[in-house]
VOBA-1610 file (N, C-alpha, C; in pm, whole numbers, padded with zeros to 5 digits, always signed):
BEGIN
Met+02476+07848+04354Met+02520+07755+04458Met+02616+07669+04403Asp+02732+07630+04462Asp+02824+07535+04407Asp+02756+07393+04417Arg+02771+07319+04288Arg+02701+07193+04306Arg+02762+07097+04396Arg+02882+07085+04396Arg+02948+06976+04490Arg+02919+07022+04627Ser+02929+07133+04667Ser+02891+07177+04808Ser+02747+07161+04842Phe+02670+07168+04738Phe+02513+07125+04770Phe+02500+06984+04787Ile+02564+06890+04711Ile+02552+06748+04707Ile+02624+06702+04861Lys+02731+06768+04877Lys+02786+06720+05001Lys+02706+06758+05128Lys+02622+06884+05107Lys+02545+06901+05225Lys+02408+06825+05239Ala+02374+06795+05108Ala+02229+06716+05096Ala+02270+06578+05137Gly+02384+06525+05095Gly+02395+06379+05093Gly+02449+06357+05229Leu+02515+06429+05321Leu+02572+06382+05437Leu+02519+06469+05562Ala+02429+06573+05527Ala+02380+06646+05655Ala+02311+06556+05747Gly+02204+06482+05691Gly+02154+06386+05794Gly+02234+06289+05853Ala+02333+06240+05797Ala+02418+06122+05837Ala+02525+06181+05936Gly+02577+06308+05894Gly+02681+06360+05968Gly+02645+06470+06088Thr+02568+06563+06042Thr+02538+06676+06130Thr+02456+06626+06250Ala+02360+06562+06222Ala+02285+06519+06334Ala+02357+06405+06423Ala+02446+06328+06369Ala+02528+06219+06444Ala+02625+06285+06517Ala+02676+06421+06484Ala+02789+06479+06549Ala+02765+06519+06682Thr+02634+06546+06711Thr+02592+06586+06841Thr+02558+06475+06934Ala+02560+06357+06893Ala+02517+06245+06956Ala+02608+06150+06976Leu+02711+06127+06880Leu+02803+06017+06875Leu+02936+06070+06913Ala+03033+05965+06965Ala+03161+06011+06984Ala+03230+05994+06861Ala+03354+06060+06858Ala+03438+06072+06721Ala+03470+05941+06660Pro+03501+05824+06740Pro+03517+05706+06679Pro+03398+05666+06600Ala+03286+05671+06653Ala+03172+05623+06581Ala+03130+05703+06451Ile+03179+05834+06457Ile+03163+05930+06329Ile+03243+05866+06232Ala+03381+05853+06272Ala+03486+05795+06184Ala+03432+05657+06115Gln+03369+05579+06183Gln+03311+05450+06144Gln+03206+05479+06039Ser+03135+05598+06053Ser+03023+05604+05955Ser+03084+05658+05821Met+03202+05701+05808Met+03271+05759+05692Met+03385+05673+05672Pro+03378+05552+05633Pro+03503+05472+05625Pro+03584+05511+05504Lys+03691+05462+05484Lys+03767+05475+05350Lys+03735+05372+05270Val+03691+05413+05147Val+03632+05313+05047Val+03699+05347+04924Ser+03772+05257+04858Ser+03829+05294+04724Ser+03771+05201+04618Trp+03708+05260+04507Trp+03651+05185+04411Trp+03731+05217+04267Arg+03713+05113+04166Arg+03742+05139+04046Arg+03628+05140+03962Cys+03628+05221+03861Cys+03507+05231+03752Cys+03577+05231+03626Thr+03539+05116+03541Thr+03563+05127+03410Thr+03483+05171+03319Ser+03513+05264+03226Ser+03426+05326+03131Ser+03421+05247+02992Ser+03306+05255+02937Ser+03295+05195+02806Ser+03348+05283+02688Phe+03409+05417+02727Phe+03432+05522+02621Phe+03570+05556+02656Pro+03632+05606+02541Pro+03777+05665+02537Pro+03766+05808+02604Lys+03886+05851+02658Lys+03911+05982+02691Lys+03875+06089+02585Ala+03889+06051+02459Ala+03864+06156+02364Ala+03730+06188+02344Leu+03625+06119+02384Leu+03490+06148+02394Leu+03469+06221+02527Asp+03522+06353+02545Asp+03533+06404+02669Asp+03406+06420+02748Thr+03292+06437+02652Thr+03163+06464+02727Thr+03105+06339+02797Ile+03119+06240+02710Ile+03060+06102+02759Ile+03153+06043+02854Phe+03281+06031+02832Phe+03364+05992+02930Phe+03370+06075+03055Gly+03356+06210+03037Gly+03364+06310+03144Gly+03249+06297+03231Ala+03133+06239+03205Ala+03019+06213+03297Ala+03066+06130+03419Ala+03144+06016+03390Ala+03202+05942+03496Ala+03302+06017+03597Glu+03377+06098+03538Glu+03472+06172+03612Glu+03402+06279+03702Thr+03296+06338+03632Thr+03205+06429+03711Thr+03144+06353+03843Met+03086+06247+03807Met+03023+06167+03916Met+03123+06141+04022Ala+03241+06082+03986Ala+03351+06046+04076Ala+03412+06161+04166Asn+03418+06286+04105Asn+03466+06418+04154Asn+03361+06459+04274Phe+03231+06437+04231Phe+03124+06493+04336Phe+03133+06404+04458Val+03148+06258+04428Val+03150+06173+04547Val+03266+06184+04628Arg+03390+06218+04569Arg+03516+06224+04642Arg+03499+06343+04727Asp+03462+06474+04652Asp+03452+06602+04727Asp+03348+06608+04844Ser+03240+06523+04818Ser+03129+06512+04921Ser+03160+06429+05041Thr+03263+06354+05044Thr+03294+06280+05144Thr+03428+06299+05204Asp+03469+06429+05162Asp+03624+06467+05201Asp+03722+06362+05169Gly+03704+06294+05052Gly+03796+06202+04996Gly+03793+06063+05052Asn+03701+06038+05147Asn+03691+05912+05216Asn+03633+05813+05113Phe+03544+05847+05008Phe+03492+05738+04915Phe+03551+05804+04793Asp+03654+05720+04738Asp+03718+05758+04629Asp+03698+05656+04509Ile+03666+05703+04396Ile+03621+05630+04271Ile+03724+05671+04171Gln+03805+05577+04125Gln+03902+05618+04017Gln+03854+05555+03887Val+03840+05655+03779Val+03780+05616+03657Val+03880+05576+03560Phe+03853+05464+03477Phe+03958+05412+03395Phe+03880+05416+03231Ala+03961+05453+03139Ala+03895+05475+03004Ala+03886+05320+02941Ala+03791+05318+02843Ala+03780+05178+02794Ala+03928+05134+02746Gly+03944+05009+02764Gly+04071+04940+02709Gly+04182+04944+02826Glu+04176+05021+02928Glu+04272+05037+03023Glu+04265+04916+03143Leu+04139+04888+03152Leu+04138+04743+03246Leu+04068+04645+03162Val+03958+04673+03099Val+03882+04576+03030Val+03822+04654+02893Gly+03801+04590+02785Gly+03746+04652+02666Gly+03615+04723+02714Gly+03575+04825+02628Gly+03455+04906+02656Gly+03328+04830+02654Leu+03310+04718+02571Leu+03195+04635+02575Leu+03196+04529+02676Gln+03279+04527+02751Gln+03296+04410+02862Gln+03285+04483+03003Ala+03253+04623+02997Ala+03239+04702+03128Ala+03147+04644+03215Ala+03021+04610+03171Ala+02909+04568+03257Ala+02951+04433+03307Asp+02997+04345+03228Asp+03056+04222+03272Asp+03161+04216+03383Ala+03249+04321+03373Ala+03354+04318+03477Ala+03295+04357+03606Ala+03203+04455+03596Ala+03139+04495+03719Ala+03051+04392+03801Ala+02975+04310+03693Ala+02896+04216+03757Ala+02990+04099+03819Ala+03095+04084+03768Ala+03190+03983+03812Ala+03270+04015+03938Gly+03275+04135+03959Gly+03358+04192+04063Gly+03495+04219+04038Thr+03521+04226+03911Thr+03648+04255+03866Thr+03696+04413+03903Val+03582+04470+03876Val+03583+04613+03933Val+03456+04638+04010Glu+03453+04734+04091Glu+03311+04768+04161Glu+03215+04827+04097Met+03255+04896+03991Met+03144+04961+03900Met+03197+05004+03748Cys+03104+05038+03668Cys+03125+05088+03540Cys+03049+05190+03497His+03092+05271+03397His+02994+05365+03328His+02992+05322+03184Thr+02864+05285+03134Thr+02827+05243+03002Thr+02692+05267+02961Ala+02677+05230+02834Ala+02543+05229+02784Ala+02488+05092+02776Ser+02380+05080+02855Ser+02334+04935+02887Ser+02282+04870+02756Tyr+02242+04929+02648Tyr+02204+04871+02526Tyr+02327+04809+02469Tyr+02442+04816+02494Tyr+02560+04753+02458Tyr+02548+04599+02484Tyr+02450+04559+02586Tyr+02457+04423+02611Tyr+02316+04384+02574Trp+02259+04416+02473Trp+02128+04376+02460Trp+02125+04234+02385Gly+02249+04199+02320Gly+02259+04071+02267Gly+02247+03965+02373Lys+02281+03999+02524Lys+02261+03889+02624Lys+02111+03892+02661Asp+02055+03987+02659Asp+01905+04010+02679Asp+01868+04149+02632Pro+01766+04142+02554Pro+01726+04282+02489Pro+01665+04381+02605Thr+01630+04333+02731Thr+01581+04391+02824Thr+01692+04511+02880Tyr+01811+04488+02842Tyr+01911+04580+02875Tyr+01897+04725+02803Ser+01832+04699+02667Ser+01817+04835+02605Ser+01746+04935+02671Phe+01660+04894+02755Phe+01583+05012+02827Phe+01651+05108+02909Gly+01771+05065+02946Gly+01842+05137+03052Gly+01918+05252+02962Thr+01929+05243+02820Thr+01977+05339+02741Thr+01855+05402+02673Cys+01797+05341+02579Cys+01700+05362+02500Cys+01651+05266+02391Ile+01531+05257+02357Ile+01505+05165+02253Ile+01463+05243+02135Pro+01468+05191+01997Pro+01421+05290+01882Pro+01286+05330+01892Phe+01276+05451+01863Phe+01122+05530+01885Phe+01095+05527+02032Gly+01180+05529+02109Gly+01163+05537+02274Gly+01131+05674+02319Leu+01190+05702+02447Leu+01165+05834+02502Leu+01278+05937+02474Asn+01252+06049+02477Asn+01352+06167+02453Asn+01414+06188+02593Ala+01535+06268+02581Ala+01604+06275+02718Ala+01515+06320+02830Arg+01437+06413+02806Arg+01364+06474+02934Arg+01259+06373+02975Gln+01204+06305+02882Gln+01091+06185+02926Gln+01174+06069+02987Asn+01282+06045+02925Asn+01368+05931+03010Asn+01383+05974+03152Asn+01418+06099+03167Asn+01431+06127+03318Asn+01303+06110+03399Gly+01201+06171+03342Gly+01076+06150+03398Gly+01037+06002+03421Trp+01070+05917+03331Trp+01037+05789+03348Trp+01134+05710+03460Phe+01252+05735+03446Phe+01349+05682+03547Phe+01329+05727+03683Tyr+01296+05842+03704Tyr+01281+05902+03848Tyr+01154+05900+03899Tyr+01056+05903+03814Tyr+00913+05908+03872Tyr+00824+05823+03819Gly+00855+05754+03690Gly+00754+05660+03638Gly+00781+05522+03650Gly+00870+05500+03764Gly+00906+05351+03786Gly+01004+05281+03710Gly+01074+05377+03621Gly+01176+05319+03549Gly+01300+05247+03611Asn+01350+05336+03709Asn+01466+05292+03784Asn+01442+05160+03867Glu+01317+05155+03925Glu+01281+05028+03996Glu+01260+04919+03908Leu+01204+04940+03797Leu+01193+04815+03693Leu+01327+04791+03636Met+01417+04873+03602Met+01547+04846+03573Met+01628+04772+03657Asn+01628+04811+03791Asn+01699+04737+03894Asn+01645+04617+03927Glu+01521+04590+03911Glu+01466+04451+03910Glu+01535+04355+03815Phe+01558+04397+03701Phe+01629+04333+03587Phe+01774+04315+03621Tyr+01831+04437+03645Tyr+01979+04437+03672Tyr+02014+04340+03805Ala+01922+04326+03893Ala+01962+04243+04004Ala+01973+04094+03970Thr+01900+04072+03855Thr+01926+03930+03805Thr+02063+03904+03740Gln+02119+04027+03698Gln+02253+04013+03639Gln+02368+04056+03736Gly+02340+04077+03859Gly+02447+04102+03963Gly+02473+04247+03973Leu+02391+04341+03933Leu+02415+04464+03924Leu+02307+04573+03975Tyr+02344+04684+03999Tyr+02260+04791+04051Tyr+02290+04916+03967Gly+02188+04970+03905Gly+02207+05073+03811Gly+02147+05200+03847Met+02217+05310+03797Met+02158+05449+03813Met+02201+05536+03670Pro+02112+05618+03627Pro+02135+05696+03505Pro+02239+05799+03552Cys+02325+05806+03446Cys+02444+05890+03475Cys+02490+05967+03342Gly+02403+06033+03287Gly+02435+06108+03175Gly+02331+06078+03057Asn+02324+06162+02957Asn+02238+06148+02847Asn+02286+06243+02708Thr+02292+06191+02610Thr+02331+06259+02493Thr+02224+06342+02423Gly+02096+06321+02476Gly+01984+06372+02387Gly+01959+06306+02257Ala+01876+06367+02182Ala+01844+06283+02050Ala+01954+06298+01966Gln+02003+06183+01902Gln+02126+06175+01836Gln+02093+06204+01678Met+02187+06205+01605Met+02187+06216+01457Met+02161+06081+01403Gly+02119+06081+01266Gly+02080+05956+01180Gly+02205+05910+01124Gly+02319+05967+01117Gly+02445+05921+01054Gly+02472+05984+00925Trp+02577+05947+00886Trp+02658+05986+00792Trp+02664+05887+00656Phe+02618+05951+00533Phe+02594+05868+00414Phe+02676+05918+00311Arg+02727+05814+00235Arg+02815+05863+00108Arg+02723+05897-00014Lys+02596+05855+00003Lys+02500+05889-00115Lys+02362+05941-00046Glu+02281+06007-00112Glu+02152+06037-00056Glu+02067+05917-00051Ile+01966+05935+00055Ile+01898+05812+00100Ile+01745+05867+00081Asn+01676+05860-00026Asn+01534+05920-00050Asn+01422+05814-00007Thr+01446+05685-00039Thr+01327+05597-00019Thr+01380+05485+00057Val+01281+05406+00084Val+01293+05264+00171Val+01394+05190+00076Asp+01370+05183-00051Asp+01445+05103-00136Asp+01603+05121-00131Asp+01619+05259-00095Asp+01771+05308-00098Asp+01844+05233+00015Leu+01773+05173+00113Leu+01831+05116+00217Leu+01863+04967+00187Lys+01813+04925+00086Lys+01841+04782+00059Lys+01976+04756+00009Gly+02063+04668+00089Gly+02182+04627+00060Gly+02293+04732+00108Leu+02232+04850+00165Leu+02319+04938+00226Leu+02406+04891+00347Lys+02535+04901+00336Lys+02618+04848+00453Lys+02647+04986+00554Met+02585+04976+00666Met+02596+05068+00763Met+02651+05043+00891Arg+02747+05110+00953Arg+02776+05101+01087Arg+02681+05141+01185Val+02608+05051+01240Val+02499+05098+01332Val+02478+04994+01426Gly+02472+05021+01563Gly+02469+04926+01670Gly+02350+04886+01707Gly+02355+04746+01778Gly+02247+04693+01839Gly+02110+04679+01790Phe+02017+04721+01865Phe+01868+04727+01829Phe+01841+04785+01689Ala+01893+04895+01655Ala+01867+04963+01546Ala+01907+04894+01419Gly+02010+04808+01437Gly+02067+04732+01327Gly+01962+04598+01305Lys+01931+04550+01395Lys+01809+04445+01395Lys+01684+04490+01334Ile+01647+04600+01363Ile+01524+04664+01302Ile+01537+04691+01149Met+01661+04756+01128Met+01681+04804+00992Met+01702+04689+00904Glu+01762+04578+00963Glu+01776+04456+00878Glu+01643+04427+00805Lys+01533+04429+00865Lys+01385+04397+00818Lys+01374+04494+00686Leu+01434+04592+00684Leu+01407+04685+00556Leu+01538+04660+00442Gly+01612+04555+00466Gly+01719+04517+00387Gly+01846+04586+00401Leu+01868+04662+00504Leu+02002+04722+00544Leu+02091+04609+00601Val+02219+04631+00569Val+02312+04533+00626Val+02396+04603+00743Pro+02352+04570+00862Pro+02443+04656+00991Pro+02577+04587+00990Gln+02678+04682+01029Gln+02813+04643+01051Gln+02848+04695+01178Gln+02921+04596+01250Gln+02970+04641+01386Gln+03120+04676+01370Ile+03141+04814+01400Ile+03293+04848+01359Ile+03314+04946+01491Ala+03438+04944+01542Ala+03481+05016+01656Ala+03498+05175+01586Gly+03487+05253+01690Gly+03496+05397+01652Gly+03607+05433+01568Gly+03743+05388+01593Gly+03850+05427+01524Gly+03869+05359+01387Asp+03783+05275+01363Asp+03787+05211+01217Asp+03671+05256+01127Ile+03606+05349+01167Ile+03476+05402+01088Ile+03530+05469+00980Tyr+03604+05576+01005Tyr+03664+05674+00905Tyr+03724+05593+00777Pro+03820+05504+00810Pro+03872+05433+00699Pro+03779+05337+00623Ser+03693+05295+00692Ser+03599+05193+00629Ser+03516+05278+00535Leu+03475+05405+00586Leu+03391+05476+00495Leu+03475+05543+00375Glu+03599+05587+00401Glu+03683+05637+00283Glu+03712+05516+00193Lys+03726+05396+00215Lys+03749+05297+00126Lys+03624+05254+00065Gly+03507+05275+00115Gly+03382+05231+00071Gly+03348+05083+00111Thr+03426+05041+00213Thr+03386+04909+00265Thr+03244+04916+00328Ile+03201+05046+00404Ile+03074+05062+00434Ile+03020+05183+00353Asp+02893+05186+00356Asp+02836+05307+00287Asp+02778+05423+00380Ala+02759+05387+00507Ala+02709+05482+00603Ala+02742+05448+00736Ala+02738+05554+00838Ala+02790+05514+00975Ala+02718+05625+01062Glu+02663+05563+01181Glu+02616+05664+01289Glu+02711+05651+01403Trp+02721+05767+01470Trp+02803+05774+01573Trp+02722+05845+01695Val+02724+05958+01715Val+02644+06030+01832Val+02577+06164+01780Gly+02661+06266+01770Gly+02582+06393+01732Gly+02703+06490+01684Pro+02669+06607+01654Pro+02767+06688+01603Pro+02885+06705+01670Tyr+02890+06718+01800Tyr+03019+06757+01882Tyr+03118+06637+01864Asp+03068+06517+01895Asp+03166+06395+01880Asp+03177+06361+01744Asp+03073+06383+01657Asp+03095+06316+01516Asp+03211+06419+01438Glu+03212+06547+01472Glu+03316+06641+01404Glu+03454+06575+01437Lys+03479+06540+01563Lys+03610+06500+01597Lys+03676+06375+01502Leu+03575+06292+01433Leu+03602+06178+01348Leu+03624+06217+01216Gly+03576+06325+01181Gly+03594+06380+01046Gly+03513+06317+00933Phe+03395+06251+00977Phe+03309+06172+00880Phe+03267+06258+00756Tyr+03243+06394+00777Tyr+03187+06470+00655Tyr+03289+06485+00539Lys+03419+06447+00575Lys+03510+06440+00456Lys+03484+06334+00348Val+03412+06225+00387Val+03419+06105+00304Val+03270+06072+00291Ala+03173+06120+00384Ala+03041+06076+00365Ala+02966+06214+00398Pro+02924+06294+00304Pro+02893+06430+00334Pro+02752+06437+00378Tyr+02656+06358+00347Tyr+02508+06355+00384Tyr+02481+06322+00516Tyr+02448+06427+00604Tyr+02428+06408+00738Tyr+02280+06394+00775Tyr+02227+06268+00804Tyr+02081+06261+00820Tyr+02039+06282+00950Tyr+01908+06305+00971Tyr+01844+06325+01099Tyr+01712+06297+01092Pro+01639+06253+01208Pro+01703+06228+01326Pro+01747+06083+01352Gly+01816+06062+01458Gly+01858+05916+01497Gly+01734+05856+01566Trp+01633+05822+01506Trp+01521+05760+01563Trp+01540+05651+01654Trp+01669+05579+01657Trp+01696+05473+01731Trp+01752+05523+01869Glu+01774+05662+01879Glu+01841+05702+02002Glu+01772+05844+02021Gly+01658+05839+02071Gly+01576+05976+02077Gly+01625+06028+02210Gly+01684+05965+02294Gly+01750+06020+02422Gly+01813+05910+02493Ser+01948+05908+02442Ser+02026+05793+02509Ser+02090+05824+02634Ala+02032+05742+02746Ala+02100+05738+02882Ala+02217+05677+02897Leu+02315+05706+02971Leu+02417+05632+03017Leu+02395+05596+03165His+02450+05489+03208His+02433+05423+03350His+02550+05411+03419Ala+02561+05440+03543Ala+02663+05389+03624Ala+02608+05247+03693Met+02692+05144+03670Met+02628+05019+03703Met+02742+04973+03820Val+02679+04933+03921Val+02765+04885+04049Val+02734+04745+04071Asn+02845+04675+04104Asn+02840+04524+04148Asn+02728+04521+04255Leu+02626+04447+04246Leu+02521+04442+04351Leu+02575+04424+04490Gly+02664+04335+04528Gly+02725+04292+04657Gly+02793+04428+04704Lys+02873+04481+04611Lys+02928+04600+04666Lys+02842+04730+04695Trp+02734+04740+04618Trp+02624+04834+04641Trp+02580+04802+04779Asn+02531+04697+04806Asn+02463+04641+04926Asn+02569+04675+05045Glu+02682+04681+05032Glu+02779+04690+05142Glu+02822+04830+05171Leu+02783+04931+05084Leu+02801+05055+05106Leu+02721+05118+05226Pro+02764+05198+05313Pro+02679+05277+05404Pro+02576+05346+05343Lys+02462+05364+05407Lys+02355+05420+05338Lys+02387+05571+05295Ser+02462+05647+05372Ser+02509+05758+05345Ser+02578+05778+05217Tyr+02667+05679+05191Tyr+02746+05674+05073Tyr+02662+05634+04943Gln+02563+05555+04977Gln+02465+05519+04867Gln+02402+05662+04826Ala+02350+05739+04932Ala+02293+05853+04908Ala+02371+05942+04820Val+02505+05957+04854Val+02605+06057+04784Val+02625+05995+04652Leu+02639+05866+04621Leu+02652+05817+04499Leu+02545+05856+04402Ala+02413+05815+04445Ala+02302+05846+04367Ala+02287+05991+04335Ser+02324+06078+04427Ser+02302+06231+04409Ser+02408+06258+04303Ala+02532+06202+04298Ala+02641+06253+04218Ala+02593+06193+04080Cys+02547+06085+04072Cys+02501+06030+03925Cys+02380+06128+03881Glu+02286+06170+03958Glu+02173+06278+03917Glu+02268+06386+03856Ala+02357+06443+03939Ala+02417+06576+03887Ala+02503+06531+03777Ala+02565+06425+03753Ala+02636+06402+03616Ala+02538+06395+03500Asn+02417+06338+03533Asn+02315+06313+03437Asn+02272+06445+03378Cys+02247+06538+03469Cys+02217+06686+03418Cys+02331+06755+03362Asp+02450+06740+03407Asp+02558+06791+03361Asp+02605+06765+03212Met+02582+06621+03189Met+02610+06581+03050Met+02533+06631+02949Met+02399+06633+02971Met+02301+06680+02883Met+02327+06836+02846Ala+02346+06920+02966Ala+02383+07046+02955Ala+02509+07078+02868Ser+02611+07004+02892Ser+02722+07005+02814Ser+02694+06990+02659Tyr+02630+06891+02629Tyr+02597+06855+02475Tyr+02501+06978+02436Asp+02415+07031+02503Asp+02331+07119+02452Asp+02413+07259+02434His+02527+07277+02498His+02608+07392+02485His+02708+07357+02354Lys+02754+07234+02334Lys+02850+07211+02239Lys+02800+07184+02108Asn+02694+07136+02101Asn+02633+07089+01958Asn+02591+07192+01875Pro+02551+07308+01917Pro+02489+07413+01822Pro+02609+07464+01743Ala+02729+07495+01805Ala+02844+07549+01741Ala+02911+07440+01665Ala+02913+07310+01692Ala+02965+07200+01618Ala+02890+07179+01489Ile+02760+07189+01486Ile+02681+07163+01372Ile+02712+07292+01278Lys+02716+07400+01319Lys+02758+07515+01223Lys+02904+07496+01155Arg+02994+07440+01245Arg+03126+07418+01167Arg+03117+07294+01087Leu+03040+07201+01104Leu+03030+07090+01008Leu+02975+07148+00884Val+02874+07215+00877Val+02798+07248+00765Val+02892+07345+00680Ala+02976+07435+00749Ala+03076+07532+00691Ala+03197+07423+00638Gly+03214+07311+00678Gly+03302+07240+00640Gly+03259+07134+00514Gly+03132+07142+00479Gly+03076+07063+00359Gly+02968+06966+00403Ala+02929+06948+00533Ala+02827+06853+00570Ala+02705+06905+00497Gln+02611+06806+00443Gln+02494+06839+00378Gln+02380+06772+00479Leu+02300+06865+00559Leu+02195+06823+00638Leu+02084+06765+00546Lys+02031+06659+00593Lys+01919+06592+00519Lys+01840+06516+00614Pro+01710+06529+00621Pro+01613+06473+00712Pro+01578+06336+00636Phe+01552+06249+00722Phe+01492+06109+00680Phe+01350+06146+00620Ser+01294+06086+00513Ser+01182+06104+00473Ser+01073+06033+00557Gln+00955+06096+00560Gln+00847+06035+00631Gln+00833+05874+00595Glu+00833+05851+00456Glu+00830+05727+00435Glu+00920+05630+00505Ile+01050+05677+00513Ile+01156+05589+00579Ile+01119+05595+00721Leu+01094+05697+00786Leu+01068+05699+00910Leu+00943+05600+00947Ser+00840+05605+00882Ser+00716+05532+00903Ser+00749+05380+00873Ala+00834+05348+00788Ala+00861+05211+00762Ala+00961+05152+00874Cys+01047+05226+00934Cys+01136+05201+01042Cys+01051+05179+01168Tyr+00961+05266+01182Tyr+00859+05271+01295Tyr+00783+05131+01311Asp+00726+05108+01200Asp+00652+04971+01185Asp+00738+04858+01213Ala+00869+04857+01149Ala+00956+04744+01182Ala+00989+04730+01338Ala+01007+04849+01394Ala+01035+04848+01526Ala+00915+04794+01602Ile+00791+04839+01588Ile+00679+04779+01663Ile+00663+04619+01646Ser+00684+04573+01512Ser+00701+04438+01484Ser+00793+04352+01557Thr+00912+04413+01582Thr+01016+04354+01661Thr+00984+04354+01802Tyr+00930+04443+01864Tyr+00898+04460+02000Tyr+00780+04341+02024Glu+00698+04327+01929Glu+00571+04221+01953Glu+00655+04090+01961Glu+00745+04068+01867Glu+00808+03936+01861Glu+00894+03912+02012Ile+00953+04016+02066Ile+01012+03998+02181Ile+00934+03991+02304Asn+00822+04049+02307Asn+00729+04052+02399Asn+00670+03917+02417Ala+00656+03857+02292Ala+00603+03722+02313Ala+00678+03608+02370Ser+00808+03633+02397Ser+00903+03532+02451Ser+00970+03581+02578Asn+00965+03719+02610Asn+01061+03780+02727Asn+00966+03854+02823Pro+00922+03787+02928Pro+00822+03844+03020Pro+00876+03987+03070Met+01008+03988+03112Met+01068+04098+03168Met+01073+04214+03084Phe+01112+04179+02947Phe+01110+04288+02851Phe+00968+04337+02826Lys+00864+04261+02817Lys+00737+04294+02811Lys+00688+04394+02918Lys+00717+04344+03046Lys+00677+04435+03164Lys+00730+04563+03158Ile+00856+04586+03116Ile+00903+04710+03115Ile+00861+04792+02980Tyr+00846+04736+02883Tyr+00803+04790+02750Tyr+00671+04849+02787Asp+00565+04765+02848Asp+00431+04812+02863Asp+00433+04927+02953Asn+00518+04929+03059Asn+00512+05047+03162Asn+00573+05151+03086Gln+00673+05170+02997Gln+00730+05271+02935Gln+00644+05315+02824Gln+00574+05243+02751Gln+00467+05270+02645Gln+00370+05347+02717Ala+00310+05317+02819Ala+00213+05394+02878Ala+00246+05522+02937Phe+00372+05540+02984Phe+00427+05670+03008Phe+00443+05752+02900Lys+00502+05678+02784Lys+00530+05761+02656Lys+00405+05830+02604Lys+00292+05748+02605Lys+00161+05802+02556Lys+00121+05934+02613Asp+00138+05937+02756Asp+00084+06056+02823Asp+00173+06171+02796Ala+00304+06141+02802Ala+00425+06228+02784Ala+00421+06308+02649Tyr+00370+06238+02552Tyr+00370+06299+02427Tyr+00235+06376+02402Leu+00120+06327+02479Leu+00012+06416+02487Leu+00018+06544+02551Trp+00099+06547+02662Trp+00136+06681+02722Trp+00221+06750+02645Ala+00342+06681+02595Ala+00440+06756+02521Ala+00393+06835+02404Gln+00288+06802+02334Gln+00241+06847+02206Gln+00164+06976+02237Leu+00118+06992+02377Leu+00056+07116+02420Leu+00158+07218+02463Ser+00267+07169+02522Ser+00353+07258+02579Ser+00487+07278+02510Glu+00585+07180+02524Glu+00718+07203+02460Glu+00699+07215+02319Tyr+00632+07124+02242Tyr+00631+07134+02093Tyr+00565+07273+02048Thr+00437+07300+02109Thr+00402+07425+02057Thr+00478+07552+02080Tyr+00544+07559+02196Tyr+00639+07663+02225Tyr+00757+07667+02148Asp+00825+07550+02131Asp+00948+07536+02046Asp+00927+07544+01902Thr+00816+07513+01855Thr+00782+07536+01707Thr+00774+07674+01686Phe+00699+07753+01759Phe+00689+07908+01746Phe+00841+07976+01749Met+00922+07930+01855Met+01049+07992+01861Met+01140+07948+01752Met+01117+07833+01695Met+01192+07792+01573Met+01167+07867+01452Ile+01031+07900+01449Ile+01000+07995+01332Ile+01058+08122+01338Gln+01063+08185+01463Gln+01119+08315+01491Gln+01268+08308+01442Gln+01332+08194+01469Gln+01472+08183+01445Gln+01494+08180+01301Arg+01401+08100+01221Arg+01430+08094+01072Arg+01398+08230+01024Asn+01302+08309+01074Asn+01268+08431+01026Asn+01372+08541+01070Gly+01467+08504+01132Gly+01577+08612+01168Gly+01526+08701+01277Lys+01441+08656+01359Lys+01389+08748+01475Lys+01453+08714+01602Leu+01543+08610+01598Leu+01608+08597+01733Leu+01748+08666+01745
//
């Protein structure tokens, strides 16, 4: 079934079909007013999968309303800088944005839960928590204090741990290491002696090449390949424990959201869910081929040692305890997500993990 046709029918059937038999044409027209919004993205068009999630969402909305609800998507920098997207939406400069909520963790670390926290949920668990575990409701309780309404709109899945100019074998190897790493992960890794660097995407390659930084993380194989990191930092580590399932969000100015007709709210919410699924599927299709090309080009895959992962995990838990002590909203969401995560991994080790492990062994043995 065509996805756009499905959303159109699902989102508007109740509001349109039933009304058509009972209302005069002018009333029907009023129920589907012309609405034109601008959506500013935190991402450049070159990141076609991430930026493309906002376009997917906007296209579904437009097609599902016969063009009456039109959302125009702008790349980072066209209207405002990528890291000012949520601020612009909250201020009403634009009606909405497409962003990673953890970009704003410096304002309040509670923002991080909208994307992910280090050693948090994976992509599938994120969806379960957002849609059925109270995650959306809790995040919108927080977003309302910021003048926003948010909906998940994309996910990268578990990311890679980054590109390093030298091998990292022990925790001591992190001390003094200058790494381009964002937000929460940098705060945690500082406890282990790493020196986090905030560098825009376009400046990472020359910084690695010149030795200004020693390492950098970005996203995963498909996006990383475009930036050519393997040419100057050949050691490609995994997993990116700080981004086990990074969700993107469509954030709407709260006043504008409340002004929307209920049918348009339903269409936009459905479009975000569709884009959320579509983006993850796109990465699952693109990353396998990209990782093979990277290895063929000289990338050397390296797992983080259990010593490093355990030290980082302990540092993360210590950080959460510190924040919980002073931020009630963060603690409320953290406690809820932790309870969900415990049960999620209890189930996953019986189902997904066991099945996937067996199938991976077959792949390694050449039986697939």
